[in-house]
C-alpha positions, -999 to +999 in steps of 0.1 A: -239-325+171-205-343+164-175-320+166-166-324+129-202-316+119-202-285+142-170-273+126-184-277+091-215-258+101-194-231+117-174-227+084-204-225+062-231-210+085-218-192+116-212-154+120-184-136+102-176-100+109-154-079+087-139-047+102-129-025+073-154-017+046-130-009+018-113-028-010-099-058+010-131-061+031-154-061+001-133-086-019-132-109+011-169-107+015-175-115-022-151-145-019-169-158+012-202-158-007-187-172-039-172-201-020-204-211-003-206-192+030-243-189+038-242-175+073-244-140+088-220-114+074-215-080+090-194-052+074-181-025+098-166+008+084-157+041+100-165+061+069-202+067+059-196+053+024-198+018+009-164+006-005-148+029-030-115+030-050-087+051-036-060+052-064-081+076-086-082+101-057-047+114-064-049+109-102-082+113-121-101+130-093-076+158-089-074+163-126-112+168-127-117+136-148-137+118-122-159+129-093-146+119-058-181+106-051-183+084-081-154+060-074-175+032-059-158-002-063-177-025-088-195-054-072-188-089-084-219-103-067-244-095-040-229-102-006-261-100+015-244-083+044-255-061+073-236-028+069-225-008+099-211+023+082-199+056+098-191+039+131-156+029+140-145-003+158-131+007+192-122-026+208-119-063+205-127-090+231-112-122+217-125-143+247-161-133+243-157-129+205-171-094+203-162-062+185-169-030+203-182+000+183-179+037+189-217+040+193-215+016+223-229-014+205-211-048+203-211-072+174-205-109+181-186-132+157-175-167+152-147-156+128-133-121+123-115-105+094-096-073+102-090-051+071-089-017+087-061-004+064-042+028+070-049+065+073-028+095+062-002+107+086-011+142+096+013+172+100+028+166+135+022+201+149-015+201+157-020+239+157-004+241+122-022+211+109-055+228+117-047+259+096-072+265+067-055+253+035-036+224+051-047+190+037-039+153+037-051+129+009-065+095+018-103+095+018-130+105-006-138+136+015-101+145+015-100+144-023-132+164-026-119+192-003-085+194-020-102+194-055-124+224-045-093+243-034-074+235-065-103+247-086-102+280-068-069+288-085-045+290-055-013+311-059+009+281-051+005+245-037+032+233-013+035+195-011+054+179+018+069+146+008+079+134-027+067+098-025+042+085-050+012+104-036+031+137-033+045+133-068+011+125-083-004+156-066+024+177-080+017+163-114-020+171-112-012+207-102+011+212-132-014+197-156-038+225-144-010+251-146-010+256-108+024+266-094+037+238-071+067+234-047+076+199-036+098+194-006+115+161+001+138+152+030+156+126+008+179+133-021+153+128-048+116+120-054+106+083-050+140+076-035+126+056-006+105+033-029+128+030-060+163+042-049+185+071-060+192+059-096+155+060-105+149+090-082+173+111-102+152+104-133+121+114-115+137+146-103+146+156-139+111+148-150+095+169-123+118+199-129+112+198-167+075+200-160+078+231-139+079+217-104+099+237-079+116+206-064+134+211-031+154+180-020+175+173+011+154+197+032+128+195+059+098+216+066+103+232+100+071+251+104+038+261+086+029+298+092-006+311+093-021+346+090-044+364+115-074+346+100-060+311+106-052+305+069-018+290+059+004+316+042+040+301+042+062+271+048+096+274+065+124+251+054+154+238+072+177+256+048+163+289+060+141+295+029+105+305+031+079+296+005+047+316+003+017+293-003-020+292+004-024+254+000-003+228+018-007+190+012+010+168+037+022+135+022+042+119+050+031+083+045+004+064+064-004+052+099-019+017+103-052+015+120-044-007+149-050+015+180-084+001+185-068-033+192-048-021+222-054-046+251-070-071+228-041-096+230-034-095+193+001-089+179-008-055+167+012-023+167+023+007+146+037-016+119+005-035+115-010-068+126+013-098+124-002-129+107+010-161+091+011-168+054-025-180+056-036-147+070-043-160+105-034-133+131-008-139+158-015-130+194+010-109+214+028-142+224+034-152+188+008-179+189-014-181+158-052-176+163-077-197+144-107-174+143-091-140+136-077-132+102-060-101+086-058-087+051-048-056+032-027-026+042-029-034+079-015-069+076+021-079+082+028-114+068+059-134+061+068-138+024+091-168+016+103-152-017+116-122+003+136-139+030+105-146+052+104-109+061+071-096+076+059-073+048+033-046+051+023-037+016+001-008+007-007-021-027-042-024-044-034-058-059-020-072-027-052-062-008-073-081-033-052-112-034-047-113+004-084-108+011-093-137-012-068-160+005-081-149+040-117-155+030-110-189+015-090-200+046-117-188+070-143-213+058-123-243+046-107-272+064-071-270+075-059-293+047-075-270+020-059-238+033-035-220+010-008-193+015-008-157+003+021-158-022+012-127-044+043-109-058+040-072-048+031-048-076+026-011-077+018+015-104+017+053-106+009+078-134+027+112-132+039+138-156+027+117-186+047+087-175+034+053-164+055+039-136+051+003-124+071-020-102+070-057-092+088-073-063+102-053-034+126-027-049+136-014-015+154-047-008+176-042-038+213-037-033+220-031-070+201-021-102+208-026-138+189-011-168+180-042-187+159-026-215+156+010-228+173+041-216+172+063-185+178+094-207+147+085-228+127+077-197+115+045-213+132+016-196+131-014-172+155-016-143+161-049-125+171-050-088+194-075-074+197-088-038+223-114-027+228-127-062+192-130-073+165-108-090+144-092-063+124-066-081+119-046-114+106-011-122+094+002-156+089+037-170+065+035-199+075-001-206+050-023-186+045-050-212+076-069-201+070-068-163+052-102-163+085-116-176+104-100-147+079-112-122+086-147-133+123-141-128+116-130-092+095-160-085+122-184-097+151-167-080+169-159-113+206-151-107+216-114-108+232-097-127+212-108-157+232-122-185+208-134-211+204-118-246+174-096-237+196-075-214+202-040-227+234-037-247+237+001-242+265+012-219+242+020-190+229-016-190+261-036-191+269-035-154+249-032-123+253-001-101+243+006-065+206+011-062+212+039-038+185+036-012+188+060+017+184+036+046+181+000+033+166-026+056+182-059+046+169-092+058+192-119+073+208-145+051+187-176+046+175-203+023+164-197-013+127-203-020+112-203-055+076-203-066+059-225-091+024-232-103+000-211-124-032-206-104-039-196-068-048-231-059-017-245-076+011-223-062+039-244-048+072-235-031+105-251-038+129-249-008+167-250-013+187-249+019+213-222+023+249-230+015+274-225+043 
C-alpha cells in the first residue's frame, strides 16, 4: 500500500483510544464519528459512569433541584465505542503505542487522545481528611454524599476556600438555611480569579446573605471527636469554629501521574501541547499521534501572549476536544488551531457571574456599564494597553461584544460612548490580584473570522 494511501487509511480507519470518559472525551468521540472516522474507538474512564455534566453538582444538585445521578451529558450521535469504565489508565508506552490499565490489561492505539481532566485537591493532612464529615466536590459520588449530609440538617458547614466552587457551596447552604462559615486565605472571595475590586463586591454579597466569611486566614487543623467525626476547624488567627461538615475547596490536581516515565511533557501543571492539540514530549518535540484536550491540557494561546494556559472551563473542553478530534484524522494542511476565547460562569446568591478572556492577567479594571453598588455591571480588564478580559454580574447580554474587543486587541482604557459615565467608570483602577503572573512583552495578535474553520490570526510585530 502506498504511503499516502496508508496514512489516509490510518486517519479514517485505524484505532483511536480516548483516555478520559468525561465531557472532552465524549465530544471528541462524537466529532471523530461526525467527520468520518470509521475505525475502532475505545473510551477509557476511571469512574464507573458514562460521561456526565459536572457544573450542576455544586449548583442544582446541592439545591436538591437535580439528582446527582441524572446529570448525564446529552449525546449528539451514537459513537459506536468500546467502553472501559471503572478502570484507570496507569501507564503509557509511546514506542509500542499501548495504554496500560489498572486491571493489568493493555489497549493498543494508532492515535491517542488524553482527556483525563483534574481531580479535587484533598485536605493535605491525611488523618484529618479521613474524618467523617470532611468532603471534597468533584465527582457525582462526591455530590451525592455531600447532598445527603446537607439534607441531614447539620449544625454548621465549614467551607475551606472561597473560589467559585466554595462560594457556590456556601450559596447552596444559605438557600437551605444551613449555617455556613467560609474561610479564605486571600483578602476576598473570588480574588484569585477576578481580583480584589470584584472580590470586595462578592464579599458584601456573601455577608448580606448570612455567610460567616473569614478572609486573610488559613485553616491550621481539623479536629475530630472520639468517634472519628469532624467537630471543629482551627484557624490561623487563633479562632475555633465548631462544625460537623467540612468541604475542602482548594482547587484541583491535574491527572498526569499515570504518564510518569512515558516521555510526554506532563507534570503537575498539565500536559503541554501545541495550538493544534498535539502533545509535546519531554524534550519539547511535538508528537504526531498523541493529542490532548480539556482541563489537563496546557496550550499556547496567541491572544494571551503565547502563554501556556490550562483552563478548567466547560466551553474550553468542548472546543478543544473538537479541534483535537478534527486534527487527529485530517491531513496536515487541513489542521486548525484551538483559538477559543476562555469563558466561565457561576451562579451564587441569586447573581449570575460570567467572564470572558483571562481576568487574572489584568493589570487594571474599569466598570464600563452598570454599578458595583447595584451589583449589576460589566468590568473590563486591561493588560499592556489592550482589553484582556471582562466580567459581568447579572449583565451577560453584552459579553459577546467584549469578547470581540478581546479578539481584536482593542485599546484599554476604553473610550467609546458605551463606557459607563458614572464616577466609578471614568478611570481604570488596579485590578488588585494577589499574585499576578504576567507574561513577557511580545507582539500583538488579533483574531478574525466567524467560524471554527475560518479563524485567522493577524500578527503585528512588537514596537521597540
